[in-house]
N, C-alpha and C positions, 0 to 999 in steps of 0.2 A: 347502946343506941339511944339517942335522945330525940327531942321533938322534931317534927317535920319542918321543912323550910317554910318560912313566912311567905305566903303567896301575895306579895305586894305587886302593885302595878309598877313596872320597872322604870317608867318615864316620870314617876312622881318624885318629889323632892327627897323622900326618905332614902332613895337609892343613889343619890348623888354623892360623889366622893371628892373631898376637898384636896386641892393641890398640895397643901401642907402635910397631908397624911402620908405622902410618898417620901422615899429617901432622896438624897441629893442627886444620885445618878438618874433616877426616874424623873425628877423635877427638871433636870437639864434636858432630857429627851422631850418632855412635854412642852417646854418652852420653845425648843427648836421646831416642833410640829406646829405650835400655835403661831409662830412667826413666819411660817412657810406659806407663801402665796396669800390668797385672800383671807380676810378675817372669818372666823367660824367657831364652832364648838367641837369638843372632843369626846368620843366614846371609847371605852377601853374594854378588852376582854382578855383574861389571863390564859396562859397555857395551863396544862394540867399534868400531873404525874399520877399514874395508876399504881396504887400500892398493892392491889390484889384483884384478880379477876380478868385475866388477859384473854382476848378473843372469845368471850362468852356473851357479850351484849347482843350481837346479832343472832345468837341462838336463843334469846329471850331471858337470859339469866342476869342476876344482879352483879354489880361491880363496886369497887371501893377506891375511887380516886380522890384527889384533893387538888385545888388550884395552887399554882406556884406564883412567885412574885413577877416573873417575866410575863410580858403581855404584848398584845398588838393593839395599837391605838389608831382610830380613824377620825380625821377631822372632816366635818361637813361644812362646805362653803358653797357659794353660788357663782358659777361661771356664766358666761353670756348665753350659753345654750347647751343642750345635750347632757349626757352623762360622761364625766371625765374621771378616770381612775389613774391616779399618779402616786408617787412614793417620794418621801424625803430623800431616800438614797438614790443617786443618779444611775446606779447599776440596774435599776428596775425601770423599764421604759413605760411611757404613758400610753393609755388606750382611751380613745374617744368614740362615743356612740351618739349619733345625732337623732334625736326625736324618735326613739324606739320605745315601745312599751315593753314591760317585763316579759310578756309572751313572745314578742318578736326577737328579744335578745336570746341568742343561743351560745352555748359553750362548745367550742371547737375541740372535741375530744381527741382529734388526730394531731393537734398541735398544742401541747400543754403550755400554759402561760400562767404566771403568778396571779394575774388579775382575774383569772377565772373564779377564784374563791370569792372575790368581791362581787362578781356577777351572780354567784350562787346566793350571796346574802341579799342582793337586790331583788332577785326573783323570789326568795323566801319571804321577804317583807311583804311583797304584793300578794303572795299566796295567803299569808296570815291576814292581811286586810280583807281579802275576798271572803275568807271563811267567816268573818264577823260582819259582812255586809258593808264594809267601809270602802266606798268608791271615790277616789280622788277625782275632782272635776277636770283636772288637767295635769300633765306631767310637769314636774318642777325641774328646772336645770339644777344639776347637782355635781359638785366636785367632791370626790371621796379621796382624801389624801392619807396614805398609810405610813405608819412608822412603828416598827416592832422590834423586840429583842428576844423573841422566842426563836431559837435556832431552827431553821428549816430542815426537815428530814431527821430530826433528833429524837423523835418519839415523844415529844412534849406537846404535840398537837398544835403547831403553829398554824396549820391550815384551818382547823376548826375554830381557833381563836379569831382568825381573820374573817371567817364566815359569820361568826357570832357578832363581832364588832360591826361588820358591814350591815347585817340584818338590823341590828339595833340602831345604827346610824340612819338608815332609810326610814325606819318606823318613826324615829324622832323628827326627821325632816318633814314628815307628813303629819306630825302631831297625833300619831296613832298610839293609843295606850295599849300596852301588851303586858301580860303577866310574865313572870319568869318561866313558868311551865310552858305557856304558849310560845314564848320566844325559843325555848329549847326544842320544842316539837318543830317549829318553823325552820330552825337552823339545821336540825337533823335531816329533814326532808330536803332542804335547800342544798346541802352539800352533796347530795346524790346526783345533782346536775353535773358534777365534775367527773362522774363515772365510777366512783367508789361506792360499794354497797355498805355504807356506814351503819353501824349498829346504834349509835346514839350516846355512848359514854362521854366522848370528848366534848361535844357541845353542851351536854347537861352539866358536866363538871365545871366548864368555863362560866356557866351562867348561875348555877345553884350553890356553888361553894361558899363557905363562910370561914372567916379567919379562925385559925387555931384548931381546926378539926378536919377530918375526912368526911366523906359522904358514903352512905350505902344507897346506891341508886338502883331502883327496880323499874322494869319496863312493862311488867304484866301484873294486873290487867291494864294498868295505865302507868304513865311516868310518875314516880314518886321518889323523893329524896329525903333521907333522914340523917341527922348529924351523928357521927361516930367519934367518940372520945379516943384520942390516940394513946398508946401505952405511955406511962409515966417514965421520965428519966431517959428518954431516947430522942434522937433527932434523925431526920431523913436527909441523906445526902445524895444528890443526883449527879451522875458523871456521864459525859458524852463520850462514846467510844470513837467518835469522829468519822464513822462510816455513815454517809447519808442514805436514807431510803424514804422516799415520799410515797404515800399510799396510792396516789393516782398514777404513778409511773410504773409501767409493767404490771398493772393491777391484775391482769388476767393470769399471770403466772405466780402471783404471791397473794395479796390480800383478798381479791375477789375469788380466787381459786379456793381459799379456805372457806369462804362463805358458801360456795357451791358444794364443797365436800361435806360440810355440816348439814346442808339440806338433804343431800343424797343419803347420808347416814340416817337422818331422821325418817326418811321414807322407808328405808330398809328395816329400821326398827319397828316402825308402824306396821309394816307387812308381817314381820315376825310375830307381833302381838295381836294380829288379826284386827287391827284398827283400820277404820276408813282412811284411805289415802287423801281423799279430797280435803283440802284445807290444811294439810300438814306442810308447814314451811320451816319450822324450827324444831330443834331437839326439845325445847320446852313444851311444844305442842304434844309431844309423845308422853312426857312426864305427866302433864295435866290430864291427858286422856286415861292414864293408868291409875293415878292416885285417887282415893276416895275422900281424902281430907288433907288439909295442909300439913298435918302432923306426919303424914306418910311420905312427904316429898323427899326428905333427906335419905331415908331408907331406899326409896325407889331409885334415886340417883346413884347410890352406891351399887345397887343391883345392876342397873344399866351399864355402869362403868365396867363391872366385871364381865357382863355379856360382851361388851365391845372389846375388852382385853382378850377374851377367848377367841372371838372372831378374827381379831388381828393376828393371832398366832396361826390360825388356819390359812389366812390369806392376807398378806400385808397390804397389797394394792389390788385395785379392780379397774378394769376398763369400763368404758361406757356400755359396751356390749354385755359385759358381765352384769352390770347394774340392770340393764333392760331385761335380761333373763330372770333375775331375782324379783323384779317388779312385775313381770308378766306382761310387758308391753314392747312395742317396737322401739329400737334405739332412736329412730328419728322422731319419735313422739315425746321423748322425755322433756325436751326444751319447751314445746308448746303446751304440754299437759301440766308440768310441775314448776316451770320457771317463767310463765307468761307475764308475771308482774315485773320481771327484771330481765326480759328476753335479750336485750342488746348486750349488756355486760356479761350475762351468762353464756351467750353464744360465743363470745370471744374466748371465754374460759374453755369451753368444749373444743373449740378449734385449736387452741394452743396446748392442750393436755392429752396425753395418751393414757395416763394412769392416774388414779385417785386413791389416796390413803384415807379411806372413810372411817375405819374403825379406830385407828389411832387418834383421829381428830375428835371423834365422839368420846373416847375415854378421857381425853384431856378436858373437854368441856364439862363433863359430869363431875370429874374429880376437882377441877378448879372451882366450879360453882359451889361444890360442897365446902371447899375451903372458905370461900367468901361467906357463905351462910353461917358457918361455925363461928367465924370471927365477928360477924355482925351481931350474932346472938350474945356472945360473951368475948369481949376483947381480952386476949391473954396478955401477959407481961412482955417486956421487950425481947428477952431471949426466946420465948415460945413463939412470938410473932415472927422472929427471925427464922425459925425453923420452917414456919409455914411459907415464908417468902422463898426459902431455898427449894422447898418442894415444888413451888410454882415455877421457878426457873427451870428446874430439871424437866418438868412436864412440857413447858414451852420449847425447850431444846430438843427433847427426845420424841415426844408424841405429836406436838403441833408443828415442830420443825420450823419455827419462826425466829430462831436466833441466828448467830453468825460467829465466825471465829473470833472476831474482835470483841463482841459482847461476852462470849464465854470466857475469854482471857480476862476481860475487865472484871467480871463477876468473881473469878477465881482470885484475882489480886485484891479485890475489896475484902473478901473473906480472910485472906492472909493478913490484911492490914487491920483486922480487928472488928469488922462488921459482924453484927449478930445475925444478919441475913442479908441477902442481895439477890436481885433478880432483874431481868430485862423489863422495861416498861414501854408501853406503846405498842404499835403494830409489830415492831421487831425488824429483823433482817438488817439492823443498823440502829443508830440513834443512841438512846441513853439506857443506863440501868439505875436502880434506886437501891440504896443500902440503909439499913437500920443500924444506927451507931449510938453508943452510950454518949450522953451529953458531954461528959468531961473528956471524951477521947476524940472529939471531932477534929480538932486541929492536927493532932498526930495522925489521924486516919487520912486526912486530905494530903498531908505532906508525904505520906507513904505512897498513896495512889499516884500523886504527881511524879514521884521518882520512879516507881516500878512500872507504871503503865505509860505515861506520856513521855518520860525521858528515856527509859530503857527499852520498852516494847515498841513505842512509836518513833523513837529517835528524835524527839523534839526538844529544842532548847527552852522554849517558852510555851506555857499552857495557853491556848486561845481563850479570849474573853468568853465568859458564860459557859465554859466547858464543865465547870463544877459549880453547883449551887446548893444551898441549904434551905430546907423548907419544912415548916410544920403547919402548912395550910394558909391560903390567902383568900381574899374575898372575891366574889364573882363579878360579872360584868356590871359596869356602871357608867354614868356620865361624869366627866371631870369638871369640877368648878375651879376655874383658874383664879389665881390671886388677883 
């Protein structure tokens, strides 16, 4: 692990990225965006691939992502009035809001729309301004035009890239200087307006990543990011299983339910260890309350993983009534007592779920977080890192149950095709996997996956654009200087 990220002000010249630094495909897309509608300037934010540490960020533990070359770009221009959100691609319809403040703009959670992520960024920017006492004298008419090539629902975080680019676009429009860490915090909080209980990895990776490396991102006691040197002699190949799953869609049955399950598990563990339940929101809270020094953390996590494993054997699932008995409270009081900070989203989870797999979720979080900590401390070589990736996928599949048949098949084929390790990446239930492949074997690996997965398993004659990409780390969010 190397030095922490340079805490530059992201609107300063040092964070601008020249048009010529992009490949021809990206340059073509940037030119199309620049020539679309009114003249303006462009902000970009990359998607990300998570190498290790799935579904642990909202439990307070560290993750290891890196940015990919695919990105979402937002052009800022000036319409006659209001806030106009449009897209270069005509399949995305335009939304217009007339003379509304950020507080007055609301996200209609009952009717999901692509532009909601832009609204999240708009609201996030004004929240960030307010925290630093920056008060615009009047609303500016803004047109935010979007053009991206991060596949939606692929697990590469197109939604968070859009929130980040939009937040940065609005900050830039108001000449508000914001550091990378401040931007990450704003985007994390902003995306929650769309109804997902986001942990913060996606936005942080999109903003803080640096070319040629991964990041070790920690959230406790505050957001920090350190560069991680990748194993020598390997490349990471990302493949889309082509089953789409967006976090905000059916969140109460998938993503948000896992957040609730992890908090309930944290409360039960706190009760078991006679810890005060007040303030317990994450599994990390339990670990921090038990350990006497940072040196004890890894051992404590291993111990708690074993406790969770044993409890799962006794009872694989629990009802909310079961949880109430174990906590010593009324079932109807659980939401108001322990989830008041996220009551609306969590109420939907309770309404849609009869059973909760608390102990399996906790076991995954502790074991997965231990894997991240170990790799961040000492990066193994490619083959050993591949084994860690394999263990991560097995845990996501069996304990956290966030995989799907298509992803499992794709991972299996990638391993058959020579990958040192392969795992799902992103929220799961669809989207992409990431494989660690020896540098000299990448072309043969890709050819094999195209044949075995896309042609034979999916029955496709042609592989869709952006279904497979290769990455060893890209740079974080920036403003583009056009030629």
